C-alpha positions in Angstrom: -7.0 -38.7 8.8 -5.1 -35.7 7.4 -4.8 -32.5 9.4 -6.9 -30.6 6.9 -9.8 -33.0 7.4 -9.4 -32.9 11.2 -9.5 -29.1 11.2 -12.5 -29.0 8.8 -14.4 -31.4 11.1 -13.3 -29.5 14.3 -16.1 -27.6 16.1 -14.7 -24.4 17.5 -15.3 -23.8 21.2 -15.4 -20.0 20.9 -14.8 -17.0 18.6 -11.0 -17.3 19.0 -11.0 -20.9 17.7 -13.5 -20.1 15.0 -11.3 -17.3 13.6 -8.1 -19.3 14.1 -9.5 -22.3 12.3 -10.1 -20.1 9.2 -6.5 -18.8 9.4 -5.1 -22.3 9.8 -7.0 -23.8 6.9 -6.1 -20.9 4.6 -2.4 -21.2 5.5 -2.4 -25.0 5.3 -3.8 -24.7 1.7 -1.5 -21.9 0.6 1.8 -21.9 2.4 4.8 -24.0 1.5 6.7 -25.8 4.2 3.9 -25.2 6.7 5.0 -28.2 8.8 8.7 -27.0 9.1 10.5 -24.0 10.5 11.7 -23.3 7.0 8.5 -21.2 6.8 9.6 -18.3 8.9 6.1 -16.6 8.8 4.0 -19.4 10.2 4.3 -23.2 10.9 2.4 -25.9 12.7 3.1 -26.8 16.3 1.4 -29.2 18.7 0.8 -28.9 22.4 -0.8 -30.9 25.1 -2.9 -30.3 28.2 -1.3 -33.2 30.0 -3.5 -34.3 32.9 -3.0 -36.8 35.8 -5.3 -39.8 35.8 -8.0 -38.1 38.0 -7.9 -35.0 35.7 -7.3 -32.8 38.7 -3.8 -31.7 37.8 -1.8 -30.6 34.7 1.9 -31.2 34.1 3.7 -27.9 33.3 7.2 -27.1 32.4 9.1 -23.9 33.2 10.0 -22.6 29.7 13.4 -21.1 29.4 12.6 -18.7 26.5 9.3 -17.4 27.9 10.4 -17.5 31.6 7.0 -18.9 32.6 5.3 -22.2 33.5 3.6 -23.5 30.4 2.1 -26.5 28.7 4.3 -29.0 26.8 4.6 -28.8 23.1 6.8 -28.0 20.1 7.4 -27.8 16.4 6.1 -30.4 13.9 9.5 -30.4 12.2 8.0 -32.0 9.0 5.7 -34.4 10.9 2.1 -34.1 9.8 0.7 -36.3 12.6 0.4 -33.6 15.2 -0.9 -36.0 17.9 2.4 -37.9 17.6 4.2 -34.6 17.9 2.3 -33.6 21.0 3.1 -37.0 22.7 6.8 -36.9 21.7 7.2 -33.3 22.9 5.5 -34.1 26.3 7.8 -37.1 26.8 10.9 -35.2 25.8 10.1 -32.2 28.0 9.0 -34.0 31.1 10.7 -37.4 31.2 7.3 -39.1 31.4 7.4 -42.3 29.4 3.8 -43.6 29.5 1.4 -41.0 28.0 -2.1 -41.9 26.9 -4.5 -40.0 24.8 -7.7 -39.0 26.5 -9.2 -38.6 23.1 -7.2 -38.7 19.8 -9.2 -35.8 18.3 -8.1 -32.2 18.5 -8.9 -30.7 21.9 -8.1 -27.0 21.1 -6.6 -24.8 18.4 -4.9 -21.5 18.6 -2.7 -19.1 16.6 0.1 -18.0 18.8 2.5 -15.1 18.2 6.2 -15.7 18.9 8.5 -12.7 19.4 11.9 -12.8 17.8 14.5 -14.4 20.0 17.9 -16.1 20.1 18.0 -19.9 20.0 21.2 -21.9 20.0 23.1 -18.7 19.2 21.0 -17.8 16.2 18.3 -15.1 15.8 14.8 -16.5 15.1 12.5 -13.8 13.6 9.0 -13.2 15.0 6.4 -15.6 13.5 3.2 -17.5 14.1 2.6 -20.9 15.6 -0.4 -22.6 14.2 -1.0 -24.7 17.3 -3.1 -27.8 17.7 -3.6 -29.0 21.3 -4.4 -32.6 22.4 -5.7 -33.8 25.7 -3.3 -36.3 27.2 -3.0 -38.2 30.4 -0.1 -39.6 32.5 0.5 -41.2 35.9 1.6 -38.5 38.3 3.9 -41.0 40.1 6.2 -41.2 37.1 9.7 -39.8 37.5 10.0 -36.3 36.1 13.1 -34.7 34.5 13.8 -31.4 32.8 15.1 -30.9 29.3 17.9 -28.4 30.0 18.0 -26.8 26.6 14.3 -26.0 26.8 13.1 -25.9 30.4 14.3 -25.6 33.9 11.4 -27.1 35.8 8.7 -29.8 35.5 5.8 -29.8 38.0 2.2 -31.0 38.5 -0.2 -28.2 39.3 -3.8 -28.3 40.3 -5.8 -26.9 37.3 -6.4 -23.5 38.8 -2.9 -23.3 40.3 -1.5 -23.7 36.8 -3.1 -20.5 35.8 -1.5 -18.7 38.8 1.9 -20.2 38.0 2.0 -18.9 34.4 3.4 -15.4 34.1 2.1 -14.8 30.6 -1.3 -13.0 31.0 -2.4 -13.6 27.4 -1.8 -17.4 27.6 -3.7 -17.5 31.0 -6.7 -15.5 29.8 -7.0 -16.8 26.2 -5.7 -20.3 26.3 -5.2 -22.0 29.7 -8.6 -20.8 31.1 -10.2 -22.0 27.9 -8.6 -25.5 28.2 -9.8 -25.8 31.8 -13.3 -24.7 30.9 -13.4 -27.2 28.0 -12.6 -30.0 30.6 -16.0 -29.1 32.3 -18.0 -29.4 29.1 
């Protein structure tokens, strides 16, 4: 199923998702290169809330740009299957090889602001990430490894401890708390 159909069928969890869904659908229909970084205003990304098998812990990475513990995820880079992007990014960023989908439908959506920054010696202007999040699962016994060009830590956190580990207040309040709350629904 194409992303536009998935988004149209998605039932927003709260006002943030309701409003972000409208923005995403509008930009998906009107913006060129919306799945690539060539669109320097906004482009699609995919993230995961990567849980252990008991769904009591989440696997987080220490993000080098944001200097904070965060979820796994990254740019679509031309790929329109965002679930595949979320899985690939989780594997690349954590070293975990066996990742399962808890559900192959969209778990959460959010429009994220990205401040301008340097990456690989080049300035990246401020822009939006039109982010689609998937609920994934992995065995907590798998060997973890960092991806030095993106993160400097990989660690399992109890769901509430993950919120305390993150040093980005907006992400904690608006996104990570929402993801944990959705697990209880």
